[in-house]
N, C-alpha and C positions, 0 to 999 in steps of 0.2 A: 409724140412718143407712144409706141404701143404699150399695152399693159405688160408688166414684167411678170413672168411666171415664177412660182416658188416650188422648190422640190425639197421634201423633207427626208433626211437620212433616217431610216428606220432601224438599222442595225447599230450596234455599239452604244445603245442607250440604257445600259444596265443600271445606271445611276437612278433612273426613274421607272424602269420596267424590266423585270427579269427576262433575259433572252430566252429562257425556257417557257415563259408565259406567252405562248403563241396567240391565245385569244386576246391578251392584253395588247399585243402588237397590232393585231387585226383591228381592234377597237380604236387604237390610236390613229391608224390609217383612215378609218371611216370618219373619225372626228375631224381629221385634217381636211378631208374632202369637203365636209360641211362648212368648214371655216374658210374655204376658198383656195386651198392649196392645190396645185396642178398635178403633182406626182409624188410618189414615195420611192425611195431607193433602198434596195436590199442587196447587200454584198454576201460573199461566201468564202468559206474554206471547206474542203471535204474532210481533211484531217490536219492536225498540227503536230509537229515534233518538238523536242525539247528546245531547239534553238529559236523557236518563234518568240520566246520571251527573254532571249539572251541579253538584251540591252536594258532589261527591267521594264516595269510598267510605267505609264505616264505619271508625271508628278500629280496631276489631277485626272481622275478616271473619266471626267467629262470631256476631256480633250480627244482629238483624233489619235488613234493608235497607228504609229508608223511601223514599217517592217522591223522586226526584232523587238517590238514593244507589246507583243500580244501573248497573253497568258495561254499556254497550250490547252488549259482546261476551259477556255472560253467556249460557250455554246454558240454554234453557227448553224441555225436551222437551214434546211434545204431551201434555197431561195425560190426555186421553181414551184415547190409545193406550197410554201408560204404565200407567194404572190398569187397562186391559184385561189387560195382561200380569200385573199383580199379582193380579187376580181369579183367574187360572188357577193362580197359585202359592200361593194361600191358600184357606181354607175359611170362616172366621168373621170375618176382618178387614173392618171397614167401610171403604169407599173414598170419601174426601172430595175431590171436585173443587172445591177452594177456593183460588183463585176462578176461575170461568168468566166471561170478559169477554163477556157475552151479546150486546151490541149489535154486535159484530164478526161475527156470524153471522146467517143467516136463521133464524128461530125453528123452521121446520119441519125444517131440516137439524139444528139443535141438538137438537130433540126426537127425531129419528131416532137420533142418536149416543148420547144419554143413555138413551133407552129400550132400545137394544140392549145397552149396558153394564149397565144394571140387570138385564136378563134374563140376561145372561151371568154376572153375579155373584149371581144368585138373590136380588135385593132388597137388596144391601149398599151401594148407591150413595147418597151424599149430595152435593148440589150447592149451591154458594154462588154464585148469580148476582150479578154485580157490574158496575159501569160502569168501574171502574179510574180511572187518573189521567193517563195519558200521551197528550198531544194528538198527538204525532208518529205514534203507533201508529194512531190513528184516521185521520189524514191519509193514511197509506200505504195503508190499506184502503178509502179513499173513504167513510168514515162521518162524519157531522157530530158533532164532539166536543161542541159546546154543546147538542146535542139528545139526548145519550146517556141521560139520566134518563127522558125521555119515551119513547124507544125501548124501554128496558128495561120500562117499565110495560106497553106494548103487547105486548111479547114474553111477559111473564108471563101475560097474558090468553090468548095463543095456546097457551102451554105447558099452561095449565089445561084447555084443550080437547083437547090432543094425545093424551091417554091414552084417549080415547073417552068415550061411545059414538060410533061412526062412522056415517055420514060427518060430518066437521067442516067448517065454513066460517068465514070471518072477513072483515069489511069494516071496515078501520081506516085510520088516517092513513098508516102506513108499510107495512102489509101487507094485501093483499086476495087471497083465494082462495075458490073455490067448493068444492063437495063433494069431499072427498078422504078417503082411508083411509091411515093411517100404521101400517104393520105391519113387524115384529112389535111387539106391545104390550110394555111393560116387565113385569117380574116382579110388581111391586106394581100392583094395579088402578088406584091413583091416582097412579102414577108415583114417581120417586125422592123421598126426603126433601129439603126445601129449607131451608137455613139462610141467614140474612142477617146482614150485619155492616157494618163501616165505622167511621170515627172519630166518636165521639159518638152522640147519639140525636136525629135530626132528623125532621121531620114525614113526609117521603116514606119514610124507613126504617120508621117506625112503621106507616104505612099498608100497606107491602108485607108486613111481618111479620104484621100482623093479618089480612090477606086470604089470604096464601099460605104463611106460614112454619110450619115444624116446629121451628126452632131459632134461637138467637141466638148469633153468634160475632163479637163486636166486635174491632176493632183497638185494643188498649189497654183501660184500665179504664173502667167506667161508674160514675157517681155514683148514690146512692139516688134523687135527683130524676130521673135518666135512666130508671131502672127503673120509677119511679112513673108517668112519662109513658107508657112502654110498656104498663104494666098498664092504664092508663086507655084507651089505644087499643085494646087487646085486648078490654076490657069493652065499649067502644062497638061493636065488631064482633061482639058476642055470644060472645066467647071469653074464656078465662082464661089468664093468664100461666103458670100451672102446666102448661099443655099444651105449652110450649116446652122443648126441651132447651137448657139454658143452658151455654155453652161459654166457660170462662175460660182462663187460661194462666199459666205461670211464665216468667220472663225472667231470664237471667243478668246479673250485673254484672261489668264488666271493668275492670281497673286498668292494663293495658298492651296493646300491640298483639298479643301472642302468648299471653296467658294464657287459661286456661279458667275458667269461673265456678264458684263454690261452690254445690253443689246445695242444701244445707241453708239457705243464705241466700236462695236463690230461693224455697224453699218457705215462707218466713216470710209471704208474701202470701196463702197458701192459706186460713187460717182466715177472713179477711175475705171472701174470695170465696165460701166455703161459706155464710157467714152471709147473703150476698146471693142464695143459691139456685143457685149454679153446681154442676153435677153432672158435667161433663166438663171435663178440664183438658188443654190442649195444651202440648207442649214441643218444643224444637228440640234434637236430641241433640248437634250439633256444639258447642253452648254448654258442654257439661259433660264431653266426652271428647275425646281427641286422635286416636283411631283408630276406624275402623268396627268393628273387632273387639271394642271395649269396649261397643258399643251394647246387646247382649243383657243384659249385667250391669247397665248403667244402667237399662234397662227394668224388670228385676226389682226393683232397688232402689227405683225410683219407685213401682211397684205396692205394695210393702210400706209405704213411708213415707207415701204419700198416704192410704192407707186407715187407717193408724195415726192420722194427724192428723184424719181424718174421724171416726173413732170417739171421739176425745177431744173433739170439738166437736159 
């Protein structure tokens, strides 16, 4: 069994580090690298409207926030700016921009920012392009919410051209441009790695993964039928599901508003994920520790325990 990679979720950890404390988040990322963590994940919102928290906040703020459970006043630093700083504070840590709400940006601007960050980090960038869920965010930025899937599809087509050879041109429904050069090119000749995710496995997600994807990072678990559908879609595109980095995760269970989760209980889901082919496991540190100072020890414990479980299965 190959070594299992661990990916630390860096956003939504306000219980242990203020989301406005950007230096604290950078320090936590650097400490994770030293403890053997493979990557950090930073998500984003550009703005939030009143309905972002319409369903109330989570019973325990250490849990993952679902759509409708996000306080509109939550600080969401620019993921690309924050990851640029982390790139300079680390040397091997992969930088996962997950998720980038692509339809809220022009694809050429997005390609410029992502390519520059990939070059700065010497090829350590992973991007999870998504359409997200918050209609008020789209309205504030003047983008049609009900067309976001179609916009993303065209943006992915533009991004596939954006790494060269140049000049590139595009004549689409949403974007049209004649010969342009987009420099500097990213570190990787074919651009950053692209992961895709979401809830469940639907036809458009399968199509995007099969055409552009390097990895799968779903929100929640997938059934064997979901994975079989993806394997069929990959095969139809002349690819194999084994080409994808499969990203699972552990999630804490909480019994009160202020407790932390039991790590060993959370790891009980790992064997079934390994059996499904997952090789990268993400975790949110605030679920399992009370202070940021405890994160390095948590990371070391996870590296040891996850790989012990992997060797046993």
